N, C-alpha and C positions, 0 to 999 in steps of 0.2 A: 326307136325312143331311146335308146342308150346314148346318153350325153347330154340328154334334152334337161332344162331344168324348170322349176314350178315352184310357186310358194302358195301354200292351201292350207286350211285350219285343219286339224287331225278331228276326230270324231270324239274325242276326249275335251276339246275345247281349246287345246294348246296351239299355238301357231308354230307351223313346220318352218324350220330356216330352209333357205334354198339348198337343194343338194341334186346332184344328177340322178336321175330316174334309172336304176339298173334294170338289166334283163331279168324277168323272174327264170328260175331255175328250172330245167325241164323237167328233174326229177320230181320236183314240189306242183308243179302243173299236172304231172302225171296222177300225182296222190289224190289231188282234188277233182281230177275226172274221175278217178276209181271210185272216190265219196259219193258223188255224184250218182254214178251208176249203182252202187250198193243201196244208197237211199230209195233210188227208185224201185229195186228190186225188193225191198224190206228186209236186206242181210244186214240188219245193225249189229250183229255180233261177230261179225268177220273184219278182220284187221286190214285197214287199206293199203299198208304197207308188206313189203315181204319180211317176214320174221327169220331170224337165224334158224337152220335146221334143229329140231326137238330130240336131243338125244335122251334116252330113258335115264331117269334119275333112280338109281338104286338105293334102298334103305341105308347103307353104309356109306354112302357118300353127302350125308347131310346131317347134320347135329341141331335140329330144329329149335330146341331151347337153348342153344349155345351154353351148354354147361360143361363141355372140354375145356381144359385149361388153353389147347391150342385155339380154339373157337374163340374163346374170351379175349386172347391178344390180337386175333384177326379182327372182330369186331370193333375191339378200341380203336386200331390203326385204321380202320374202314372210315369210322366215323370222323377220325381226325382228318382224313382227307377230304371225305365230303363235306363237313364243315367249311374248310378253306375252298372248296369249289363253289359252294353255294354262297358265299360270302364273295367271291371273284366274280359270280354272274350278277349278283344285286350290284356291286361297286361298278362294273362295267356296262351297266344299263341292259343286259342281256335277259335278265329276270326283273321285272318291272312289277312291283306290287303296289298298285295306286292307291288301294284301302283294303282294309279289312273291317268286315263287320260282324259283330256277333261273339267276339272272342269269349263273352261272358258264358256262353254257352258250352264251350269247350273246357273252361276253367271251371264250370258247374259241376263237370262229372265227377261223381264220388265213387263209382265202380268200374270194372272192364266196360269196354265199349268197341263197336265196330264203327269206324270212320269211313262213310261211302262218299265218293268224289267222281266227278265226271272226267273222261279221260281222253285229252286232245293233244298233248305233248309230252315227250318223253319227262320233261323237265318237270311236269306238274306234280309229281312226288316229292320234287323238291320245295315246292310251295308248301305241301302239307307239312313235310320236316321243319319248315321255317315256322309254322303256326306252332307246331309241337314245342320247338326250341325257345319261342317266346312266351310259352304258357305257363302256368304255375305248377304244372306237371313235370316240367323238366328237372332231371335229378331226382325224381321220385317214383316215376313210372316209365315204362317202356314202349315205345311204336314198333309194331311188326308191318310188314308190308308183304302182303300175297302177289307172287309175281307168276308168269308162265314158265313151265318147265325149260323150255330152251333157253330162255335168259340167264337162268342159273346154269344148266350144263355146257353150254355153247356160245356165251357171248365173249367176245375177245377183250383183251385190253384194259383200261381203266375203269370203263363201265362194268366189264364182266367182274372184275374184283369186286366193286361195290353191291353188284346184284347178287355175290355170293356171300357177302360177310355182312353187310348192313342190315342186320335183324330181318331178312327177308325170307318167306315161308312159299318156296315154290311148288306148285302143284304137280303132279306126276301122273304119268298113265300106269305105271308099277303100283299094283294094288298094295302091297306092303307098304311101300313108300307112302301112299294114301293113307292108309291106317295110322301111320306116326303122324302124318301130316295134321290128321282130326284130332288126334290125341293132344298134339302141341296147341292145336287152336282152343281147345277146351281149357289147357292148363292155363294159358295166357290169359284168357278172358276171366276165369276164377279167381285168378290172383290178382286181378284189377289192372292189367294193362290193356293197351289199344292195339287194334288190328286194322291198317287202313287197306280197303277192297274196292276196286273198280266195279260196280255191279254191272255196268253195261258190257263188260266181257270184250270190248275192243277198242283200239286208239283208233280216233279220226282226227288227222291233225288240221288244227284250228276249225274244229267244227263247233257250233256254237248253241246248238240244240242239245237238249237232254235226250238220250236213246233209251229205248224199254230196257228195263232192268231185269237181270236174272234173281234167281231164288235164293243163291249159295249165301251171300251175306245175311240174309234174314233169317236163315235156317239156323246158323250159326249163333245168333243173337237170341231167339227163341229157345234153343235147346239149352243155353247159358244164362237164361233169365237177366241178359244186358241189354241196354237202349243201342241204338243205331245213331249216329250223330250225322244228318246228311250237310256235305259241304257241296257248293255249287260255285264255279268261278266263270265270271263272264269276262269278255274281251273287247278291248277298243284299240285301234289303230293308235301308235304313240307318235305316228310322224317322222320316226327314224326307220331306215331301212335295215334290215338284216343282210349277211352275207347271202341268202337265197333270193334276193331281191324284192320280198314282201316285207311288209311294216312290221316289226317287233310289236308283240301286243301287249297292251298293260293290261293288269289283272285286277278285278274287284272280287274279293273273296267273301263270300256268303256263308257263315257258319249259323246253322238255323239251330231251333230247339230239338234235343233229343226225342226219337221216337220210341215207346217203350212197347214191350209186348202187350196185348190184349188179353185180359181175363176172361173167363166165360167162353173162350173158343178152342177150338181143337188147335193142335201145333199148327195144321195145314191152313187153316183159317187166320192163324196169327201170323205167319209167314207172308200169305198173300195180302192181308190188311197193311203190315209194315212195309212189303214192297210198291204197294200202290200209294201210301201217304208220302214216302221218299220221292215217288216219281211225281207226284202231284206238287210236293213243295218246290222240288227242281223246276217243275214247268211254270209255276208262279212266279219265282225269280225271272227266269227267262223273259215271260211276256213283259213283267213290271220293268225291267232293265233295259230291254230292246225296245219297249213300246209297241209290241207287234203280236199276234196270236201265234202259239206255236203249232205250225201246220208241216208236214210231209210231204215230199213228192212221189210216195210210194203209190205204185200203180195198182 
């Protein structure tokens, strides 16, 4: 089909200009096949793509709160670079934010908070960063991001620099490092800042359904008596092909009302209740936006 042309309306309602239909990249097709397999097997917390090797993160390799002078300099530089990169993505149509709904829910937060988001693209963190940047909290609060250990210790190049310095909170298999991680999470939330966590614990490229959620984000919220702010991003074909042969997606971002810890429950019950409510909110958005029930192929 390479070289053929067609004209067809995109799902977002815009007319697509005539353009050659490119071949779909084999690596993307392999990832989609892997996602189908993982869904059938019910292995929702397994990444569909090969991650860089995970090297152990030692305690002296990370300044979680970025209090050292050298850390502060790197944070400032990394955010300057990330801001230009994000602006370029939006300007070049590589990141298309069609609509943002519910900014009042983000702006209305008056304490520390956990921000949860579905994870379907390496760039979805830039979407959340953009939300924070245009919110009333910009310049007043900070947004931290929980990331996997290997992304911090062994990711190369430009993205590796951002992973290490843009207020990231890497997990670790080292117990002492994780102790420092947990202390930092408490400090960040109690002083009123935000932490972005992907509670699905896996990245599935362009996967539109919400995946089952893990407890971690909600444990942090309950322990520190702060809300969880559910963010769910939906996708539509833009009508413009990306270099991988697939349509670039247009995002509609839903920022829902914050979920607070419930009184009169044990800590474990609060965690479960918040997790279930977050998942229900995401499921409702999915079904209303796409106009179909949320169903999995799990055998």
